[in-house]
N, C-alpha and C positions, 0 to 999 in steps of 0.2 A: 924148550919149545913144547907147547901143549900137544898132546896126542889126541887124534880123533877118537871120540868115545864110540866104539863100534857097537852094533846091536847084538845083544845076547839072546833075546827072545822077541818074537812078534806074535801079536794076538789080534783077532777080529772080535769086536764086541758081539755079545749074544743077546738075543731077545729074551726077556723074562717079564714076569708080572710081580709087582710088589704092592704094599699098602692094601687098599680096598679094591684093587684091580687095575692099577696103573701099568700100562704097557711101556716098557722102557728097554734100553740097551745097556747091558753091564759090560764095561770094559775090562774090569778085573774084580775079583772078590775072594770069597772063602777058598775056592778051588785053587787059587794061585798063591796061597800062603806058603812061605813068608817072603816071596820074591820081591814084593814092593814095600817091605818094611822101611819106614814107619807107617806107610799108608796101607789101609785095609781094603778099600773098595772105591770104585769110581762108577757112578751111574750117569748115563746120558739120557735125559728125559725130553729131548727135542721130539716134538710130535706134530703131526699135521691135522689129526682129527680130535676134536674135544672129547669124544668118548674114550680116547686112549688115556686121558689123565684126570678128568673131572671128579672121579671118585676119590682121588687124593690119598693122603696118608693120615687117617684119623688118629685119635689119641693113642700114643704108644710111649714106652719108656726108653731112655738111654742112660748108660753108665759106662765110664771108663774110656770114652772116646771123645773126639771132636768131629762135628759135621760141618762141612763147608758148602754152602749153597751159592752158586753163581748163575745169575739169570742173563740170558742173551735176549730173550723176548718174553713178554707177558709178566706175570707176577705170581708170587706164592704168598698166600695169607697164612699167618702162623699165630699160635697162641701157646702158652705153656703154664706149668704148675707154679711158676714164680709170679704169675699175673702179667706176664709180658705179652703184648699183642702188637701186630704190625704187618707190614708187607715187605717182601724182598722184590723190588721192582726191576725193570729192565736195566741191565748194566750194573746192578748192585750185588754186593756180597754179604752174606751172613756167616760169620765164623763162630759157631756155637760150641763152647766147651761144656760137655755134659757133666764131666767130673763125677761127683758122688751120686748124681742122679737128677734127671729132668724128665717130666712127662709132658709131651707136646703134640701138636698136630700141625701138618703142613698141607695146604690145599691149593694146588696150582689153578690159576685162572688165566684165560686169554686176554690180551689187549689187542684190539683191532684184528681179532681172529687169530692171533699168533701167540704161541707159548713155547718156551724151550729153555733148557739150562742143564746144569750138571750139579751132582752132589758127590763130594769127596769125603771119605772117612779117614781120619788121622788117629792112630793109636796113641794112647797116653801111657807113659812108663809107670811101673809099679809105684814109684814115689809120688805120682800125681793122679792116680786112678780116683782117689777120693777127695780131690780138691774141690773148692766151691765152684758151682756152675757159674758161667759168665757168657756174655755175648760181646762180639765186636761186629757192629753193623756199619758197613761202609757204603756210602752213597756213590753212585756212578761218577759224579763230578769230583769225588775225592780220590779216585783211582788214577794215578799218573799215567799219561799216554806219552810214550817215548817214540820219536821218529829218528831213525838212523840213516846214514847215507846208503844209497844203493837200493832203496825200495823196501825198507824194513820198518815196521812199526810194532809196538808192543804195549799192552796194558799190564802194569806191574801191581799185582794184588799183594804179593808177599815176596820178600827178597829184594834183589837189586839188579838193575841192568843199566849200563852206561852211567853209573854213578847216581841213578835215580832209585830211591827206595820206595817200596810199597807201603800202604797205610796199616797193614796188619802186622802186629808186633807181639813180642813176649810169648811166642809159641814154643813149646818145649822141644818139638822135633826139629826146630831151626829150618823150616821149609822155605822153598821158593815156589811161587805159583805165578806163572806168566801166561798171557794170552798173546801169541805172536802171529803176525801176518807178514808174509813175503809176497811182493809183486812177482809176476812171471820172470823166471830165471834169476831171481835175486838170491844172494847167499847171506848166511848168518852164522856166527859162531858165538857160543856162550860157554863160559868157564863153569866147570863142575867142581865143587869142593872135594878134596881128597877123601875117599872112603864113603861118600854120600851116594845114596841111590838116586838115579835119574831116569825119567821116562817122559815120553811125549804121546799125546793122543791127538790124532789128526781130526779136525772138525770141518775141513773144507779144502778143496783143491787137491793137489798132489805134490809130493816132493821126495827127494832122496835124503835120508838121515844117516846113511852109512856110505861114505865116499868110496869104499872098496866094492860096493855092489851097485848094479844098475837099477835095481827094483825101486819103483816109486811107491810110497805109501799113500793111501787114499782115505777118504772120510770113514770115521769109525774104526780106524786101525791104530793099534797101540804098539809102541816100540819100547822095550826095556833095554837100557844100555849096560854094557859090561862095566865092571868096577875098576879096571886096571888103568884107565886113561882119564884125562882131565878136561875134555871139552866136547861139546856137542856141535857138530857142523851140519848145516842144512843147506841144500840147494833146491830151490823151488822149481817145479815143473813149468810147462808152458802156460798153465792157467793160474799160477801162483799157488800158495798153500797157506792154510791157517791151522794152528795147533795150540794145544795147552801143554805147558811144560811144568813138570813137578820134580822137585828134588828135596831130599830130607835126610837127616841123620838116622841110620838104623838103630832101633832099640835093642835088638837081639835078646828079647825076653820071651818066655813061654806065653802062648796065647790060648785062652779058653773063650770061645766065641759062641754065643747063643743068641741068634736073631739080632736085636738092637743093643745087646749088652756084650761088652768085651772086657774080660778080666784076665788074670794070670793063671788061675787054677780053677778046676771044676768045682771045688768047694765054694770058692768066691762067687762063681757064676750061679750056683744053686742058691746060695744065700741071697743074692740080688733078686732072683725071681721069687723066693719065699717072701722077702720084704715087700715086693710089688704086690703079691697076693694079699698080704695081711695089712697093707696100708702104712708101712713104715719105710717105704722106699725113699721118700724125699727127706733129706737131712737138713737140719737148721744150719744156715750159713754163719760163718764166723764174722 
């Protein structure tokens, strides 16, 4: 019998400013290393006022990580050093593997006055830090929507639920990324692979994620589950609950993190910034 995966730690996202002055909420990041291994950071940039986000994220480098942008509303215009240009629109996902190095920009824009989404950073292992950069760009209509009995629905970005697999594949950390909605008082259970890290980030409503506790988690609250058990059980509150679910295989490697670049050693980190300064940061792809 699966055991309920009880909560090990709880966090409330914190307001911070990134890019050229974007006001956002950080669910977890550098201060929580290595609790969320293989994930590094989750930013929530849902915003009501255009001045909170229009300055965007001008040209900046990445190496050694993957960035995952998921839009609920509005769009993000992006361009990069590979000559890639486009938009991440409402309901779409961009899974960017920076690998050996990308320089890009991301500029949030409202649609019908609305803009909001999330960016997740996934660490790359030492063996893949310098892999060729790549994109997986997923249209909203290509993300499977699963409806389960009892008032449960989910968008499957990566991983599998009820036998339905998400469109993102070939990711080293073997992650799952689900957007799950429960109607009022609905219940949901999801298996966690043995030894994998699992966490949820509530983005609407309220619900219980530890059946041994009465506390309900609310919007912008994060729960990190313990590693001893094999399933996450959720009981929605009277207004229902919506949350993002992440799971992945821990890398258990040293982390040297400097801004947008994450390597294994300080020497590698300093080399990356030196290459960025002298114009040799972008490598020829194989």
